[in-house]
N, C-alpha and C positions, 0 to 999 in steps of 0.2 A: 342465508347460505343453503344451497340445496343438499339433500341427503347424499347425492352422488359425490359432490365435492367433499363433504365431510368424510365419507367412506374412503375416498382417494387419499385425503390427507392422513387418515389413520393408517392406511396401508403403507404410505411412504414413510411415516414415522416409525412403523414397525420394522421397516427395512433399514432405516438410518441408525437407530439406536444400537442394534447388534454390531453394525460396522464400526461405530464409534468405540464400542467396548473392545472389539477385536484389535483395533489399532491404538487403543489406549488414548483416545481423544477426550480431553476434559469436557464436561457437560456444561459449556457456556452457551449463552444465546447465539453468539456469532458462529460457534461450531455447529449447533443445531441447524441454523439457517443454511450453513454451507453444505452439510451432509444431506439435509432434506432436498436441497436443489440437486445435489449429486444423484441421489437415488431416483428422483423424479425425471432425470435425463432431459432437463430443460435446456441445458447448455453443453453440447458435446465437447466444446473447447475446454470448459471447466473440468469435465470428467477426465479428459486427456491429461490436463495439467496436474490434477490431483492424483491420478494414477501414477504419474511420474514421480511426484513427491513421495508418495507412499512406498514406491519401489526403491527409492534411494534411501529413505530415512526409516522405513518400517513404521512410520507414524507421520503426522503432519505437524511440524514445529509451529509454535505460536506465530512467528513472523510470517511464515508461508501462509498459514490460515488467514491471518489478517489481510494480507495482500490479495489472496484469492477472493476473500469475502468482498473486499472493496471493489475489485475489478469485475466480478461476475454476479454478485448477489445484491449488494447494497445499492441504494440510490446514489447516483454520482455525487450528490451534495451531502450525503450522510456520512461525514467523516468526523471523528471525535477531535475536533479542534475548537475549543470553547469560543474564542473570539469570533471565528468565522461562522460558527453555528448561530451565535447571537445575531450576527449581521443578517444571516439568512432568515432567521425567525422574524426579525424586525421587518425585513422586506416582504415576507409572506403576509405578515399582519397588515402592512400597508396595502398590498394587493387585495387582500380579503376585504378590507374596508372599501376599496375602490369597486370591487366586484359587487359588494352588497349595495353600494350606492347606485351602481348601474342597473342592478336587478330591480331596485325600487323604481328607478326611472322607467325601466322597460315595462314593469307591471302597470304603472300609472299610464304609460303611453298606450298599452294594450287596452286598458279600460276606455281611454278616450277614443281610440280607433273603433272599438266595438260600438261605442255610443254613436259616433258619426255614421258608421255603416248602418246602424239601426235607423237613423234618420233617412239615409239614402234609400233604404228598403221601403220606407213609408211614402217615398215620393210618388211611386206609381199608384199606391193604394189610396192615398189621401189627396194627391194633387197638390204640389207645392210650387210657389212662385219661383221664377228664374232668380230673383234676388236671394231667396232663401237657399236655393241650390248652390249658388256661388258662395254663399256664406259657409255652407258645409264644406265645400272644396277648399276654401281658404283655411278653414280650421284643420283639415287634414294636412295641408301643406305645412302649417305651423307646427303641428305635432310631429311631422316627419323631420323638420329642421331641429326640433328639440332633441329627439332621440338620436339623430345623426351627430349632434354636438356631444352628447353623452357617450356614445360609442367611440367617437374619435378620441375623446379624452382617455377612455379606458384602453384603447388600442395603443395610445402613446405611453400609458403606464406599463403595459405589457412589454413594449419594445424597450423601454428604459430598464425594466426588471431583467429582461433577457441579457442585456449588456452587462448588468451588475452580476448576474449569475455566471456569465462567461469569465468575467474578471475574477470572481471568487473561486471558480474552478481552477484557474491558473495558479492562484495563491495556494489552494489546497494541494495541488500537485507538488508545488515547491515545499510546502510544509511537510508533506509525506516523505519527500526526499530527505529533508532535514531530520525527520524523526527516525528513519531507518538506515540512511546511507551516509557515508563519509563524503563531504563536499569535495575534497581534493582528489581522492583516488577513485571514487565512484563505487567502492565496495561497501558491504554492510559495516555499520559502525558499532561502537561499544554498547549502545543501547540495544541494538538488535542482538548482539552477542549475549548480553545478560538475559534477555527474554528467551532466546533459544536454549541457552544452557539450563536455565531454570525449568523450561518446559521439557527438555529432554530428560533431565534427572527425575522429573515427576511422572514421566510417562513410560519410557522404555530405555533405561540407562544401561542395560546389559551390553557390554562390549564397547561402550562409549569411550573414545579417546580424545585427548586434547593436545594440540601442538601450539606452543608459543615460539615465535621467531622474532629476533631483534637484529636490525641491520648493524653490522660491525662498523665502529668508528664513524658513526653518522655525523657526529658533531664536526668532524674534520671536513666533511663535504660542505657544510654551511660556513665554516670558518675560512676555508681555502678558496671556495668557489662562489659563495653567496647563497642566500636562502632560495633563490629561484631555481638554482640547479639542485639544491636539496629537495625541493618540492618535486622536481623532475625525477630524482632518484626514487622517491616514495611512489610516484605514479608507475614507473616502469617495474619496480619490485612488486607492487600490488598486481600489476597485469601478469607478470611471469608466475607469481604464486597462484593466481586465479586460474591460469591455464593448466595447472597441475591438479586442480581439484576435480575429482571424479567420484562416482559411487556414493553420492550424498555428502561428500566433504564440503563444508562451507567456510569461506574465508571472511574475516572481519579485520578492520583496523582497530586494534585494541587500545592504542594510544601512542602519540608521538611516532617513533620509528618502529613500534612493536605491532606484530600481527598475531592473530589467533586463528586456528582452524579446528572446528568441531567435526569429528568423524563418528557417525553412528554405526553400531553393529560391526565393530572392527576388533582387531587384536593389537597388542602393543608392537609386535614384530612388524606387521604390515603397515601400521601407522608410522613407525620409525622409518620403514622403507620409503614411504611417501615423503617424509621430511627430508630424507637423504636425496631423493630425486629433486625436491625443491631446492635444496642447497646447491646441487650441481648445476641446476638451471640458472641460478643467480650468478654463478661464476662466469657464465657466458655473456652476461650483459655488458654492452659497451655504450658509453655516452660521450658526447663531445661538448666541451665548454667553448661555445663560439666566441665568447668575449676574449678568452685567453688562448684560443686555438689549441686546446689541450684535450687529448682523448683520455677518457676515464674507463678503465677496464678492471678495476679491483673492487667490485661491489660484491660483498659477501654477507652472510648472516649466520647467526648461531641459533640452534634449535633445542628446545626441551620438549620431550614427549611423555605424557602420563596417561594411564588408563584408570577409569573409574572402578572402584569396588564398593561393596555395600557399606564399608566403614567410612567412606569419604563423603563429606558434604561438598557442595559446589565450590565454596571458597577454598577448601582443602585441596581439591583437584587442581585448581588454578595455582595454588601455592606450590604444589608438588611439581607441576610443569615449570613454574618460574624458577625454582631451585635448580632444576636440571639445566635450564637455559643459562643461568649464571655460572653453573659448573662448566658448561661448554665455553663460556667467555673466559673463565679462569684458566682453562687448559689450553688457551691459545686462539679461541674464536674459530669461525668457519667450520663448525662441526655439529654433529647431532648427539645429544645425550638422551637416554643412557647408552653406553657402549654395549653392543649385543654380546651376550654371554656365549 
């Protein structure tokens, strides 16, 4: 590595570390690589995306960091899915062996070619019979056929490997969706919620608020209209809640018919106002059960809103929001708790 490259790497690292400290970014290898790429300005699209995340969250939540790293920094096949990584490693090993065999063949072929050309060079100097010249030509043809067979085999191996890589990439994309997204609604799942809440509380929890929302009488949708319509209710509710998320608020399917929203750098009053806007938005939803030709326009949800303070752990923040949610249920549903003072 040249001195210029080393100096450049050092300069970029000196830029990256203060930025990570400023935004309270954990010093993990993934984050180092992400912010090193950011300060080196290798990817304008990455910088734009990361700036937006920082503006919204005043940090970079773990889920966002992982997704940006995978999309802009890591190798397309470098995803932490053990089985697929093992498949890739096995495939690379096989290709390596094939390449090594081909290199050996090529080296031997080069030696034979050099030997035959040496013989041809001596034709004019020493005078060689026609029969001997034809013998040298036949030898060259044979060596050419040998290396052609070897390279054709290796080309075939590469083509096969490319097909396997493409198939694995598709599987990896599906696995990434499973890891971070809810399959039914398409929003972030419980795993993403746990990661983001843990990351937010360890980095910049000041002003962090949590909303928990639960669809009212959801069991009745399944019992009266069937699970397919129940799934449709979940999808349309998720879509409507997602449309209300701004200024860094992130929506998750917490489980069943329950949703969660993490809001960074907020206040209880403004977060409660957001929950109220979400509640009113759900009241406007209309669905039609085509099998029974019945229109459904009574979709509501109850909300609990809690704000972090230095005496709360993550589980306690969730418990506080959950208690307020069930208080909203107890008081008649379709409301936001706490009631503003």
